[in-house]
N, C-alpha and C positions, 0 to 999 in steps of 0.2 A: 677398359680404360688403360692406357700404357702407363708404366712404372714412372715415377718422378724422374728416375735417372735418365730416361731414354727420351725426354722431352727435348725438342728441337728449340735451342735458346738463341738469343742474341749473340752470344759467343761462338757457337757453331755456325750461324750464319756468316759472321765476320771471317771466320776461318776458311768457309767454303768461297767467299769473295777472294780472298787472299790466294787460296789455290787457283782460281779461275785466272786472276790477275797474273800470277807467275806463267800459268800455261800459255797465256796468250803472249806474254813477253818472250817466252821460249821460241815461239815461232818466227820472231823477226830478229833472233840474235845471230851475228856472224860466228864463226867458230871462236875467234879471239874473244868476243863478249861472252861467249858461253863458258869460256875458262875463267873469266872474271866472275861470271855469275855463280858458278859453282865455287870459286874460292870464297867468296862473299858467304854463301850459304853455311859451308864447312866452318869457317872462321867464327860466324855469329853463333852456331851451335856450341863450339867449344867454349868460346868466350862468355856466353850466357849462363854457363854454369855457375861462374864467380862474378860476372858482371864488369869484367874489364879484359883488356888484352886484344880486342878484336881488330884493331889497327895493327898491332904488331904482328898477329898471325896472318891477316890478309895481306898486310905491306910487305912481309917476306916472300910470298907467292907473287906480288906485283914486281918485286925487283927481280925476280927469276924471269917474268914475263916482259921485262924491261918496258914498263910504263913510264912515262914521263913524271918526274917527282911531284911536281904541282898537281898533274892530273890524278896521279895515284892518291895524294892527301885529300884532294877534292872528294875522289870517289869514297875513300874510306870514312870521311866526315859526314857525307849525306846518309850513308848506310848506317853508320854508328848513331846518328841523331834518330834515325827510325827506331833502331832496336832500343836506345835509351829512353825514348818515350814510353814504349811498352814497359820496360823495367820500372821506371819512375811511376807509371800507372798502377802496377801490380805491388809496389812498395809504398804506396802513397799513404798508407796508415801508420807507418814507422817514421816517416820523413819529419823531422823538426827544422823547418826553413830558418827561422830566426837565428839559431846558434850556427848555422852554415854560412850567414852572410858575408862575415869577414874573409873566410877562405874563398868563396865565390867572388867577391869583389877584386881580390888580390889576384885571383886566376885570371879573371876578364881583363884586368889592367895590363897584364903580362902577355897575354895572347898576341897582340899586334908585334911584339918584339919577336916571338918565335916565327910567325908568318914572315916577318921582314928577313930574318935570316935564312928561311927556306928560300926565298925568292932572290936573295942578294948575295949569300955568302955560301962558301964552300963549308958545310956542315958535316963534313965526314969525320974529323976528329972529335967533335962532340958527340956525334952519334956513336962512335966506337967506344969512348969513355963512359956514356950512358949505359950502353949494351954490356960492357964488362961488369960495370957495377950491378946492373939488374941481375945478371946471370949468376954472379958471385952470391949476391944478397940471398936470391931466391934458393941456390943450393944450399945455402947455411941454413936457411929456415926449415929445409926439409928435414934436417937432422937435429935440429935445435931442441933441447928439452923446453918445458914450460918457463916462461921467464916473468919476472914481475912487471905488472902493466905500469906505462909511464902516465903520468897525468896530463890531461890536456891543458891547452892554454891558447889565448886569442892570438899571442905573437906568434907562437908554432904555427898555428892554424893558417895565419898570414902568410909566413914563408913557404910553407908546403904548398898553399894555393899557387902562389906566384910561380913555384917550380913546375907545377902542373899546368899552369897557362903557357909558360914557355915551351914544354915539350908538347903541349897539344897544338899549338901553332906551328912548330917546326917539323912533327911527325904525325900529328892526328893522334897523339897518345898522352891524355892528359892524366890517365889514372894511376901509374904506378907510384908516385910520390905520395898520393892520399892513401892508396891501399896500403902501403908500408906504414904510415903513420896510423891508420885504423888498426892495424895489426899490433903495433907495438903499445898501443893504449888498452889491448886486451879485449877489444869489442867482440861480440859473437857474430854469427853470419848475417843476421837480419840488421843489427846495429851498423856494421861494416857497409853493407849495400846501401842503407838509409843514408849514408854520409857520402860515399863517392859515386852513387848513382846519380843522383842530381847535380853534382859537381861536373861529372863528365858530359852531362847533357848540356848544360850552360856552356862549358869550355868548347864543345863542338859547335853550338849555334854561332858563338861569337867567333870562332875560327872561320866558319863558312863565310860570316860577314865580311871579315877581314880579307879573305881571299878575293872577294869581289871588290872590296873597296881598294885593295892594291893591285887592281887593273888585270885580274883574272877573268878570262872570258866567261861571260854569263851563260852561254849555251850549254856549258858543262853540267849546270844544275839539272836541267831537264834530261841531258842524256844519262846521268847517273840514277835517275828515278826509276829506270828500267831494272836496276840491280836490287832496289828496296823490297820486293815481294820476296826474294830469295833469303835476304837478311832477316825478314820478319819471321819466315818459316823455321829458320835455324834457330833464332832467338825463343820461339815458343817452345821448342824442343829442349834446349838448354835450360830455359827457366823451369821447366817441368822436372828435369833431373836435380837443380838446385833445391827445389822444395822437398827432395826426398833425402838430402844429404844430411850427415850428422855435424856437428862444428868441427870435429876432428877431421872429418873427410874434405870439409870446406877449406880448412887452414892447409891441408896437403895440396888441394887443387889450386889455391892461391899461390903458393909457393912454386909450383911447377909452372904456372903461367907468368910468373915473375920471370922465372928462367926463360920462357918462351918469349917474352917480351924483349928481354936482353939480346937473345940470339936473333930475333926478328930485326932490331936496329942494326946489329953486326952485319947481317946479311945484306941489308940494304946499303950500309956504308961501304963495304969492301967491294 
């Protein structure tokens, strides 16, 4: 009898199907699409270590590839939804949905504003300002000593959620505001991801709906599905690294990805 550790489980079967899906998609990718797929996979791996910054990392590369801004956000959102679904499933035991409702509701209400700005307003100055702030704050937290945890509150949750909704609609980047707030509250790595992981998932779903509602070509959704298996493979690898991290290592990785998020926004805006 084979040892229990070597049994072929449903998880193994799902991973095998994912690999087959990715190999099948590789065969039909153009060189430009292959670049996008590689970017998505690598960004998902790095971002899934802490659970956010996928859109910032991939978006920076998309700016270099000169993708149309609306198309780029659409691709980011579709792939982000896939990775966030996996992460929320893995974090489901720690998630407490009821306390998150004010933050999620405020974020969902603010997403249409971010999408409208993306489609109708030159958002360069906004992106530059947010990029500078995230880079500076992330750099500060890398060297910061332990600080007194701030108390939570519904009003602050609503404000933070609304900020995340706007940045989610504008840049496919709903996570930084909530991530910073979780860090200031002194939450450990599991508690933090149990807050911002479901928040990001809901914001990305609302953003995708708003992109179509505001007259974005619906064919993009089907086109972007070809990149999903690469995002999921990267996500699985990143989450495996997360499970082996200490809280101190998680804090350092979060700070560095806040810097990366800021630099990504600056790259896309300049």
